[in-house]
Residue frames as qw, qx, qy, qz and C-alpha x, y, z in Angstrom:
[[0.599, 0.625, -0.095, -0.492, 99.37, 71.58, 131.80],
 [0.779, -0.014, 0.579, 0.239, 99.97, 68.75, 129.41],
 [0.316, -0.143, 0.541, 0.766, 101.31, 68.93, 125.84],
 [0.113, 0.587, 0.706, 0.379, 97.80, 69.24, 124.31],
 [0.173, -0.889, -0.329, 0.267, 97.02, 72.24, 126.53],
 [0.350, -0.583, 0.263, 0.684, 100.30, 73.91, 125.59],
 [0.275, 0.152, 0.690, 0.653, 99.69, 73.25, 121.89],
 [0.020, 0.759, 0.633, 0.151, 96.20, 74.69, 122.13],
 [0.240, -0.858, -0.132, 0.434, 97.43, 77.82, 123.95],
 [0.366, -0.329, 0.482, 0.725, 100.22, 78.26, 121.35],
 [0.210, 0.417, 0.713, 0.524, 97.67, 77.98, 118.54],
 [0.076, -0.870, -0.485, 0.048, 95.43, 80.56, 120.14],
 [0.330, -0.728, 0.095, 0.593, 98.32, 82.95, 120.59],
 [0.327, -0.060, 0.615, 0.715, 99.27, 82.55, 116.97],
 [0.109, 0.647, 0.689, 0.306, 95.71, 83.29, 115.90],
 [0.206, -0.879, -0.280, 0.327, 95.58, 86.37, 118.06],
 [0.364, -0.518, 0.325, 0.703, 98.83, 87.65, 116.63],
 [0.285, 0.222, 0.707, 0.608, 97.71, 87.02, 113.06],
 [0.010, -0.787, -0.597, -0.156, 94.35, 88.81, 113.61],
 [0.264, -0.860, -0.136, 0.416, 95.95, 91.83, 115.31],
 [0.350, -0.419, 0.434, 0.717, 98.52, 92.33, 112.57],
 [0.368, 0.460, 0.703, 0.399, 96.07, 92.22, 109.65],
 [0.038, 0.115, 0.160, 0.980, 95.03, 95.32, 107.81],
 [0.272, 0.412, 0.573, -0.654, 91.84, 96.94, 108.86],
 [0.331, 0.506, 0.703, 0.375, 89.01, 96.86, 106.27],
 [0.052, 0.134, 0.135, 0.980, 88.10, 100.13, 104.70],
 [0.003, 0.637, 0.730, -0.246, 84.96, 101.87, 105.95],
 [0.085, 0.558, 0.314, 0.763, 83.02, 104.79, 104.62],
 [0.124, -0.156, -0.545, 0.814, 82.44, 107.44, 107.34],
 [0.364, 0.259, 0.177, -0.877, 79.26, 108.80, 105.65],
 [0.660, 0.329, 0.641, -0.213, 77.87, 105.89, 103.64],
 [0.590, 0.769, -0.102, -0.224, 79.21, 107.20, 100.32],
 [0.902, 0.293, -0.035, 0.314, 81.88, 105.66, 98.14],
 [0.512, -0.724, 0.143, 0.440, 85.34, 106.57, 99.41],
 [0.519, 0.014, 0.490, 0.700, 86.63, 106.81, 95.82],
 [0.145, 0.493, 0.500, 0.697, 84.08, 108.69, 93.78],
 [0.078, -0.185, -0.495, 0.845, 82.36, 110.21, 96.82],
 [0.372, -0.024, -0.280, -0.885, 79.08, 110.47, 94.94],
 [0.685, -0.128, -0.563, -0.444, 77.23, 107.14, 95.25],
 [0.724, -0.473, 0.306, -0.398, 75.90, 105.17, 98.12],
 [0.009, -0.476, 0.880, -0.005, 78.15, 102.19, 99.11],
 [0.756, -0.061, -0.600, -0.254, 77.35, 98.55, 98.67],
 [0.718, -0.619, 0.158, -0.277, 76.67, 97.06, 102.12],
 [0.903, -0.316, 0.183, 0.225, 79.82, 95.62, 103.72],
 [0.682, 0.316, 0.153, 0.642, 82.16, 97.65, 101.47],
 [0.203, -0.638, -0.095, 0.737, 83.50, 101.18, 101.20],
 [0.043, -0.188, 0.549, 0.814, 82.72, 101.48, 97.47],
 [0.596, 0.341, 0.164, -0.708, 79.72, 101.90, 95.26],
 [0.892, 0.392, -0.111, -0.197, 80.95, 99.36, 92.71],
 [0.894, -0.168, 0.214, 0.355, 83.72, 96.85, 92.02],
 [0.563, 0.637, 0.099, 0.517, 85.13, 99.37, 89.52],
 [0.174, -0.903, 0.146, -0.366, 85.57, 102.03, 92.16],
 [0.816, -0.511, 0.264, 0.054, 87.20, 99.51, 94.48],
 [0.844, 0.217, 0.197, 0.450, 89.63, 98.45, 91.68],
 [0.303, 0.791, -0.018, 0.531, 90.44, 102.08, 90.81],
 [0.415, -0.852, 0.219, -0.231, 91.12, 102.97, 94.49],
 [0.871, -0.341, 0.297, 0.193, 93.38, 99.90, 94.99],
 [0.719, 0.460, 0.149, 0.499, 95.26, 100.67, 91.77],
 [0.053, 0.885, -0.099, 0.452, 95.81, 104.25, 92.89],
 [0.675, -0.689, 0.255, -0.075, 97.06, 103.04, 96.33],
 [0.903, -0.028, 0.241, 0.354, 99.58, 100.69, 94.68],
 [0.514, 0.670, 0.072, 0.530, 100.81, 103.42, 92.38],
 [0.249, -0.900, 0.145, -0.328, 101.25, 105.81, 95.34],
 [0.807, -0.505, 0.282, 0.118, 103.33, 103.19, 97.27],
 [0.816, 0.264, 0.207, 0.470, 105.52, 102.63, 94.18],
 [0.263, 0.825, 0.022, 0.499, 106.08, 106.30, 93.75],
 [0.486, -0.819, 0.253, -0.172, 107.00, 106.82, 97.45],
 [0.891, -0.250, 0.273, 0.263, 109.38, 103.85, 97.23],
 [0.679, 0.509, 0.138, 0.512, 111.12, 105.40, 94.28],
 [0.052, -0.938, 0.087, -0.332, 111.63, 108.72, 96.08],
 [0.589, -0.716, 0.366, -0.080, 113.73, 106.99, 98.72],
 [0.941, 0.115, 0.183, 0.259, 115.92, 105.00, 96.38]]
C-alpha cells in the first residue's frame, strides 16, 4: 500500500466513526406526531409541524438541564 491508499483508508475509517457516533433521527412508530400525539407527521420527520418539533426539543433541553442540576 502506498501513502495515497493509506490516506484513503484513514479517511474512510474516520467517516465510519463519525457516522456511527451520530445521534439517530427521531421516528414516529405510528405515523403520528411524537409530541402532540394527535396529528399525522410531515414526511421525513417525527412531528406534525415545526412548532411541535421546537417544543419537543426545548423540553428535551430543559430535562437535560434539570438532570444535570440534580447531580451537582
